[in-house]
C-alpha positions, 0 to 999 in steps of 0.5 A: 140619583143619590148624591153619595152614589154620584160622588162614588161614580165620580171618583171611579171615573176620575181615577181612570180617565184623567191623562198623563200631562206634560203640557204647561199649566198656562196652556189653553189646551183642554182634554176629554176624559173619553180620550184618556181611558186607554192610558190606564195601567193594570195594577194602578190603584187609589184609595179615597176617604169619604165620611167614615169609609175607605174605598180602594179602586183598582185596575183589575185587568184590560182586555180590549175593548174592555177595562175592568175596575174593582171597587172595595170599601171598608169602614175606616175604624175597622181598617185602622184597627188592623194596622196595615197598608192598603196594599197589604190589606187588598192583596191578603183578601180585603178582609172586613170589607163592607162591599166589593164589586167590579165594573167593565167599561168599553174602551172605545165608547167609554160606556159601562157595559156591565158590573159584577157583584162579588156577594151575589156572584153575578154580572148585571147588564146595563147598569143604571149609572150608564147615563151618568158615566156617559156624560162624565166621559164627554166633559173636558178639563181646562187648566186653572191659571196660576192667578186663580190658584189657591194661595198659601203663606202670609205673602200669598206667593205660594200655591196650595198643593194637595198631599201626595201619598204613594204606597203609604208614604207621604211624598213631600213637596210634590208639584201638581197640575190644577184643572177645572170643568163644569157639569152641564145644565141637566137638572141633576144634583151636579147641574152647573157645578164647578169641579176642580181636580189636581194631578201630579206633574211627575207622570214617570214616578206616580200614576199622574192620571189619578186625581189626588184632590177633587173638589165640587163647588156649590154642593152644600157649599163645597164638597172635597174628596181626599185621596189617602193612598195610591200606587202601581202594580197592585 
């Protein structure tokens, strides 16, 4: 599996599957992603930037037992030239997009049942990424102790937090929970790698099951994935 494809699928699943958290950062409680898929809401979205491409992930609809996620990508230069918000770009037809597809995932099993390619106007049964997604859904995240959190400031008393952007607006000083997991030893490119994810603490105001920062250690050093926008009711 090509590493770029792994990252794209990784983002998609984290977008859907991390849960609303009211527990303490110091709790020893861990959770499985497969248990949280049902907590996604129709209209939630996030936008990632990887390389020179923006990708918007959107909860299209939920028809139990299936949930449908739309994915639309656009070169960053083309988007920036339009000078609009991601919400506006998407609702007005996502012009100049480089790819557009949709996934159907079974809420009971966590398995991707099929995918839809807009350019071909067809559904594809049993996507090749099925095995990868199944593995991801059965991973669990553990809270990162404060003693192991990244520090900022000269005295080392502050903890690093990612930037939270909501509907194009930077939310200053937004607190985050930090969680980590480890990919199983399966001889894949992610085998044994440590993965960190940061989720907003305030689940009432923001889609707190969306990762606003995701970092994979040990993949050519460390790979970081940045969320550049997020929101609800798209």
